[in-house]
C-alpha positions in Angstrom: 83.6 85.8 62.7 85.1 84.4 65.9 87.3 82.0 64.1 88.6 84.6 61.7 89.3 87.0 64.6 91.2 84.3 66.4 93.3 83.3 63.4 94.1 86.8 62.3 95.0 87.9 65.8 97.3 84.9 66.2 99.2 85.8 63.0 99.4 89.5 64.1 100.8 88.5 67.5 103.6 86.6 65.7 104.6 89.7 63.7 106.7 92.7 64.7 106.4 96.1 63.0 104.0 97.0 60.3 101.7 94.8 58.2 99.0 95.1 55.6 95.7 93.4 54.9 97.2 91.7 51.9 100.1 90.2 53.9 97.8 88.8 56.6 95.4 87.6 54.0 98.1 85.6 52.3 99.4 84.1 55.6 96.0 83.0 56.9 94.4 82.1 53.5 91.4 84.2 54.5 89.9 86.6 52.0 91.1 90.3 52.0 87.5 91.6 52.7 87.2 89.3 55.8 90.7 90.4 57.1 89.7 94.0 56.5 86.6 93.5 58.7 88.7 92.1 61.5 91.2 94.9 61.2 88.4 97.5 61.3 87.0 95.9 64.5 90.5 95.8 66.2 91.0 99.4 65.1 87.7 100.5 66.7 88.7 98.7 69.9 92.0 100.6 70.0 94.2 97.6 69.6 95.5 98.5 66.1 96.9 101.8 64.7 96.2 102.7 61.1 98.6 104.6 58.8 97.8 105.8 55.3 100.6 105.8 52.8 100.1 107.9 49.7 102.8 107.2 47.1 104.4 110.3 45.7 105.4 109.5 42.1 108.1 111.7 40.6 107.7 113.7 37.5 109.1 110.9 35.3 106.7 108.4 36.7 104.6 106.4 34.3 101.6 106.5 36.7 98.8 108.8 35.8 95.8 110.2 37.7 95.3 110.0 41.4 97.8 107.7 43.2 96.1 104.9 45.2 96.6 105.1 48.9 97.7 102.1 50.9 96.9 101.3 54.5 99.3 99.7 56.8 98.7 98.7 60.4 100.6 98.3 63.7 99.7 96.9 67.1 98.8 100.0 69.2 99.4 98.5 72.6 101.4 95.2 72.7 100.5 94.4 76.3 96.8 94.8 75.8 96.9 92.8 72.6 98.8 90.0 74.2 96.5 90.0 77.2 93.4 89.6 75.0 94.7 87.3 72.2 98.0 85.9 73.6 98.4 82.4 74.9 97.2 81.8 78.4 100.2 80.3 80.3 99.7 78.5 83.6 101.8 79.7 86.5 104.2 77.8 88.7 104.5 74.8 86.4 107.5 72.5 85.8 108.3 74.6 82.7 108.4 77.8 84.8 110.9 76.1 87.2 113.1 74.9 84.3 113.0 78.4 82.7 114.1 80.1 86.0 117.1 77.6 86.2 118.0 78.2 82.6 118.1 82.0 83.1 120.1 81.7 86.3 122.8 79.3 85.1 125.4 80.3 82.6 125.4 76.8 81.1 123.3 73.7 82.0 122.6 70.2 80.9 119.4 68.2 80.8 120.6 66.4 84.0 120.8 69.8 85.8 117.2 70.5 84.9 116.0 67.1 86.0 117.7 67.5 89.4 117.2 71.2 90.2 113.7 71.6 88.8 112.5 68.1 90.0 111.1 67.1 86.6 111.0 63.9 84.5 113.7 63.3 81.9 111.2 63.3 79.0 109.8 66.7 80.1 113.3 68.2 80.4 114.4 66.9 77.0 111.2 68.2 75.3 111.6 71.6 76.9 115.3 71.9 75.8 114.4 70.6 72.3 111.6 73.2 71.9 113.8 76.1 73.3 116.5 75.0 70.8 114.1 75.0 67.9 112.8 78.4 68.9 116.4 79.7 69.1 116.3 80.7 72.7 119.2 78.4 73.7 122.1 76.9 71.8 124.6 74.1 72.5 128.2 74.8 73.4 129.5 71.7 71.8 128.3 69.0 69.4 125.4 66.8 70.4 126.2 64.0 72.8 125.3 62.5 76.1 126.0 65.5 78.3 125.6 68.4 76.0 125.9 71.8 77.7 123.3 74.4 76.7 123.3 78.1 77.2 120.7 80.9 76.9 121.1 83.2 73.9 121.0 86.6 75.8 119.9 88.6 72.7 116.7 86.4 72.5 116.0 86.4 76.3 112.3 87.3 76.6 112.6 88.0 80.3 111.5 86.2 83.5 108.3 84.9 82.0 109.0 81.7 80.0 108.3 81.9 76.3 105.3 80.3 74.7 106.5 77.2 72.9 103.2 76.1 71.5 100.7 73.3 72.2 99.2 70.4 70.3 97.0 72.8 68.3 100.0 74.7 66.9 99.6 77.3 64.1 100.3 75.4 60.9 101.9 76.8 57.8 99.4 77.9 55.2 99.0 75.6 52.2 100.5 78.0 49.7 103.7 78.3 51.6 104.2 74.5 52.0 103.8 73.6 48.3 106.7 71.8 46.7 108.0 72.9 43.3 107.2 70.6 40.4 110.3 69.0 39.0 
């Protein structure tokens, strides 16, 4: 149960808006019944809100009998959910120093991060690469020796640095990574 709870909560924390048991089941490759058990537990704890959708077929609808209701969910309190299931970030690290510099400067280079944050070249390059992949920063000109980078203000998560993952990163479910047969 603990592993399912951890996996389902990780997928939920990556989502915004509404989601259903079927969607989370497909993303995690966990059975719908097991996902429903986790959802019920999170609902009882007050971390999820439940909404019942009853389709209203029109007069010309081919559906007969009682329409089936559908449940959708939403995170009730994002802060409480992140506190419980979110990644635990260490404070006052080199990544925090680099993130403060990135937010303060209009444009920066990897060299700026090395000098101002007092970090190694490899760490600064990795941090810039991961922020670029996550679409938090973009380059002002083509890749080269002294590329200038800038923060994308629409994606700015605030003063706390974004979580960029670790070595045990969430992997794509097998059904999404299948290649088509030629």
